[in-house]
C-alpha positions as CSV (number, residue, x, y, z in Angstrom):
1,M,126.7,59.1,215.4
2,P,125.9,55.2,215.5
3,D,125.6,53.6,218.7
4,V,129.0,51.4,219.3
5,D,127.0,48.5,221.0
6,E,124.6,48.3,218.3
7,M,127.7,47.7,215.3
8,K,126.7,44.3,214.0
9,E,129.8,41.6,214.0
10,A,128.5,39.8,211.1
11,K,130.6,40.8,208.7
12,Q,131.7,39.0,205.8
13,Y,135.4,39.5,204.7
14,Y,135.4,36.5,202.1
15,T,138.9,35.3,203.3
16,D,138.5,32.2,201.2
17,I,138.4,34.3,197.8
18,P,141.7,35.8,196.9
19,Q,141.4,39.6,195.6
20,K,141.5,39.5,191.7
21,T,144.1,41.3,190.0
22,E,143.1,42.3,186.5
23,G,145.5,42.0,184.0
24,F,145.4,45.2,181.5
25,F,143.9,44.1,178.0
26,L,146.3,45.9,175.7
27,K,149.7,44.6,174.8
28,G,152.5,46.4,176.6
29,S,150.2,48.4,178.8
30,N,149.6,46.6,182.1
31,S,152.5,48.7,183.8
32,L,150.7,52.1,183.2
33,D,149.0,53.8,185.9
34,W,145.2,53.8,186.5
35,G,144.5,57.0,184.7
36,M,146.4,56.1,181.7
37,K,144.7,52.7,181.4
38,N,141.5,54.4,181.9
39,R,142.1,56.5,179.0
40,L,143.4,53.8,176.6
41,A,140.2,51.5,177.7
42,R,137.9,54.5,176.3
43,I,139.9,54.5,173.0
44,F,140.2,50.9,172.6
45,N,137.2,48.3,173.2
46,P,138.0,46.1,176.3
47,V,136.1,43.4,174.6
48,S,137.3,43.3,171.2
49,G,140.5,45.3,172.1
50,R,140.7,47.2,169.1
51,T,139.3,50.5,168.3
52,V,137.8,52.5,165.0
53,M,139.0,55.9,165.2
54,L,137.8,58.4,162.9
55,A,140.6,60.5,161.6
56,I,139.6,64.2,160.7
57,D,142.8,66.3,161.5
58,H,143.8,66.5,158.0
59,G,142.9,70.1,157.8
60,Y,145.7,71.3,160.1
61,F,148.3,71.0,157.0
62,Q,146.1,70.4,154.2
63,G,143.1,72.8,154.8
64,P,139.9,71.9,153.8
65,T,140.3,68.2,151.9
66,T,137.2,66.9,150.2
67,G,134.8,65.5,152.6
68,L,136.1,67.9,155.5
69,E,134.6,71.0,153.7
70,R,132.0,71.4,156.4
71,I,132.6,69.2,159.7
72,D,129.3,69.9,161.0
73,V,127.6,68.6,158.1
74,N,129.6,66.1,156.8
75,I,131.5,64.7,159.9
76,L,129.2,65.2,162.9
77,P,126.5,62.7,161.8
78,L,129.6,59.9,161.9
79,V,130.3,60.4,165.3
80,P,127.8,58.1,166.9
81,Y,129.3,55.2,164.9
82,A,133.0,56.0,165.6
83,D,135.0,54.7,168.8
84,T,137.3,57.6,168.8
85,L,137.6,61.0,167.2
86,M,141.2,62.3,165.9
87,L,141.1,65.9,165.4
88,T,142.6,69.2,166.3
89,R,141.8,71.6,169.1
90,G,140.4,74.2,166.7
91,I,137.6,71.9,165.3
92,L,136.8,70.4,169.0
93,R,136.0,73.7,170.3
94,S,134.5,75.6,167.4
95,I,132.2,72.3,166.1
96,V,132.4,69.4,168.0
97,P,129.4,69.4,170.6
98,P,130.8,69.0,174.2
99,S,128.0,66.8,175.0
100,I,129.4,64.1,173.1
101,Q,130.8,61.1,175.1
102,K,133.2,59.9,172.4
103,P,137.0,59.7,173.5
104,I,139.2,62.4,172.0
105,V,142.7,61.8,170.6
106,L,144.2,65.5,170.0
107,R,146.6,66.5,167.4
108,V,149.3,68.1,169.2
109,S,152.2,68.5,166.8
110,G,152.2,71.3,163.7
111,G,154.1,73.8,162.2
112,T,154.4,73.4,158.3
113,S,151.7,73.1,155.5
114,I,151.9,70.9,152.3
115,L,153.4,73.8,150.6
116,K,156.6,73.2,152.9
117,E,158.9,70.6,154.5
118,L,156.2,68.5,156.6
119,S,158.7,67.4,158.7
120,N,159.8,70.5,160.0
121,E,157.2,70.1,163.1
122,E,157.0,71.7,166.8
123,I,154.8,70.8,169.7
124,A,152.0,73.1,168.7
125,V,149.4,72.6,171.7
126,D,150.3,72.7,175.7
127,I,149.7,70.0,178.0
128,E,147.4,72.3,179.9
129,D,145.2,72.8,176.8
130,S,145.0,68.9,176.3
131,I,143.9,68.6,180.1
132,R,141.4,71.4,179.6
133,L,139.7,69.8,176.5
134,N,139.7,66.4,178.7
135,V,141.4,64.4,176.0
136,C,142.3,60.6,175.9
137,A,145.4,60.7,174.0
138,M,147.7,63.2,172.2
139,A,148.7,62.5,169.0
140,V,152.4,63.3,167.4
141,Q,153.6,63.1,164.1
142,V,157.4,61.3,163.9
143,F,159.3,61.6,160.7
144,I,161.6,58.7,160.8
145,G,164.0,59.1,157.7
146,G,162.6,62.8,157.4
147,E,164.5,65.9,156.8
148,Y,164.0,66.9,160.7
149,E,163.6,63.2,161.8
150,R,165.5,64.3,165.2
151,Q,163.4,67.1,165.9
152,S,160.0,65.0,165.4
153,I,161.5,62.1,167.7
154,I,162.1,64.6,170.3
155,N,158.8,66.3,170.2
156,M,157.3,62.7,170.7
157,T,159.5,62.0,173.5
158,K,158.6,65.4,175.3
159,M,154.9,64.7,175.1
160,V,155.5,61.0,176.4
161,D,157.0,62.7,179.3
162,I,154.6,65.5,180.0
163,G,151.6,63.1,179.0
164,T,152.8,60.6,181.7
165,R,153.0,63.2,184.2
166,Y,149.3,63.8,183.9
167,G,148.2,60.5,182.6
168,I,147.6,60.9,179.0
169,P,148.9,58.6,176.7
170,T,150.8,59.7,173.5
171,L,150.2,58.2,169.9
172,A,152.7,58.4,167.7
173,V,151.9,58.8,164.1
174,T,154.7,57.5,161.6
175,A,154.5,59.7,158.7
176,V,155.9,58.7,155.3
177,G,157.4,61.4,153.1
178,K,157.4,61.6,149.2
179,E,161.1,60.3,149.2
180,M,160.7,57.4,152.0
181,A,160.1,54.1,151.3
182,R,156.6,52.6,152.0
183,D,158.1,48.7,152.8
184,V,157.8,46.9,155.8
185,R,161.7,47.2,156.8
186,Y,160.9,50.8,157.1
187,F,157.7,50.3,159.2
188,R,159.3,48.0,161.4
189,L,162.0,50.5,162.0
190,A,159.7,53.3,162.5
191,T,157.2,51.8,164.9
192,R,159.8,50.2,167.0
193,I,161.8,53.3,167.4
194,C,158.5,55.1,168.8
195,A,157.8,52.3,171.2
196,E,161.0,52.3,172.6
197,L,161.1,55.6,173.1
198,G,157.8,55.5,175.0
199,A,155.0,56.1,172.8
200,H,151.8,54.2,174.3
201,Y,150.3,53.3,170.8
202,I,151.3,54.0,167.4
203,K,149.5,54.7,164.0
204,T,151.2,53.2,160.7
205,Y,150.5,52.2,157.3
206,Y,149.6,48.6,156.1
207,V,151.8,46.8,153.6
208,E,150.5,43.7,152.1
209,K,153.8,41.6,152.8
210,D,154.8,40.8,156.1
211,F,152.7,43.4,158.1
212,E,152.5,40.9,160.8
213,T,156.0,41.2,161.8
214,V,155.7,44.9,161.9
215,C,152.8,44.1,164.8
216,A,154.7,41.7,166.2
217,S,158.0,43.6,166.9
218,C,156.4,46.6,167.9
219,P,155.6,46.1,172.0
220,V,152.7,48.4,172.2
221,P,149.3,48.4,170.2
222,I,149.3,49.5,166.5
223,V,146.4,51.1,164.6
224,M,146.3,50.8,160.9
225,A,146.3,54.4,158.8
226,G,143.7,54.5,156.5
227,G,146.1,56.5,154.0
228,K,144.7,57.5,150.7
229,K,140.9,57.0,149.1
230,I,140.7,53.5,147.6
231,P,137.5,51.5,146.6
232,E,135.5,50.6,149.6
233,L,135.7,46.7,149.1
234,D,139.7,47.3,149.0
235,A,139.7,49.3,152.1
236,L,137.5,46.7,154.0
237,T,139.8,44.1,152.8
238,M,142.8,46.2,153.7
239,A,141.4,46.7,157.4
240,Y,140.4,43.1,157.7
241,N,144.0,41.8,156.9
242,A,145.6,44.6,159.3
243,V,143.5,43.3,162.4
244,Q,144.0,39.5,161.2
245,Q,147.7,40.4,161.2
246,G,147.9,41.7,164.6
247,A,146.7,45.4,164.6
248,S,144.6,46.6,167.2
249,G,142.3,48.7,165.1
250,V,142.3,51.1,162.3
251,D,142.5,55.2,162.1
252,M,140.6,55.9,158.9
253,G,139.9,59.4,157.4
254,R,139.4,59.7,153.8
255,N,138.2,56.1,153.4
256,I,135.3,56.7,155.2
257,F,134.4,60.3,154.9
258,Q,135.0,60.3,151.1
259,A,133.2,57.1,150.4
260,E,129.8,57.3,148.7
261,S,128.1,56.6,151.8
262,P,130.4,57.5,154.9
263,S,127.8,56.4,157.4
264,A,127.4,53.1,155.8
265,M,131.3,52.7,155.7
266,I,131.9,53.4,159.0
267,Q,129.7,50.7,160.2
268,A,131.1,48.3,157.6
269,V,134.7,49.1,159.1
270,K,133.2,48.5,162.4
271,A,132.0,45.2,161.6
272,V,135.3,44.3,160.1
273,V,137.4,45.8,163.2
274,H,135.2,44.7,166.2
275,N,133.4,41.3,164.6
276,S,136.4,39.9,162.4
277,E,133.4,40.1,159.6
278,T,135.0,39.3,156.1
279,P,135.3,42.4,153.8
280,E,132.8,40.6,151.4
281,K,130.3,40.3,154.0
282,A,131.3,43.7,155.4
283,F,130.8,45.0,151.8
284,D,127.5,43.6,151.5
285,L,126.5,45.4,154.8
286,Y,127.6,48.6,153.4
287,N,125.6,48.2,150.2
288,T,122.6,47.6,152.3
289,L,123.0,50.4,154.4
290,R,123.7,52.6,151.6
291,N,120.7,51.7,150.0
292,Q,118.4,52.2,152.8
293,Q,119.6,56.0,152.8
């Protein structure tokens, strides 16, 4: 034990410097608990406030989508360039090395395939499995306007409640079925409902007209869904417009892993999202990196 008589009195308490209370960088998230914020700060870059999520969870209802036939061959080389991986627990356990340091967003809803009514989903992953897998967020599909709209909303609220108990955020994914309108009024409605009922951040599609009103009317961060495969320059332009109009990043899948050069594409997307690079310059970067391969 230290000798009490030898303890120094010259301690510095800095009484003239108020203790700093750091505000959290993501909108609508300042009142969350420490663990929730810490996980969100791994998903979103604290410097740019944005994220590039690599979505590879398509197989849970589509099977081996083009580009996802072999995750080990096609996707693992892209992992170093992604901020976050969004995937299923089956792929995570069977293929993704546990040594990776990337945050994981785990798909936790499911129940139907493309052969059936997609909105008829349930919670397909127990919270204990999410904890065991050390995930940073859980993704739930929400089908506003779908046949099973109510069930999908309840799925989301259940995960919000359970996830909050353990400090794991919930990502609400706004789904658009074949009969649902892809317009700004629909996305304002869908994103606001998800936020009002507790989703910590929301994935939704980009619309060219008034997308900024979707972001402005949603009190939590929005990440733009990449959607179907389009030409590389168009995809970079869409990502640029989305973040310039208020999105906190993108969650892209097919527009990355189905590109002619997926590794070049994800690096170009990162330049747009984190550095606000123009689509034209990002496309030049894409072509330069592609030609170096």
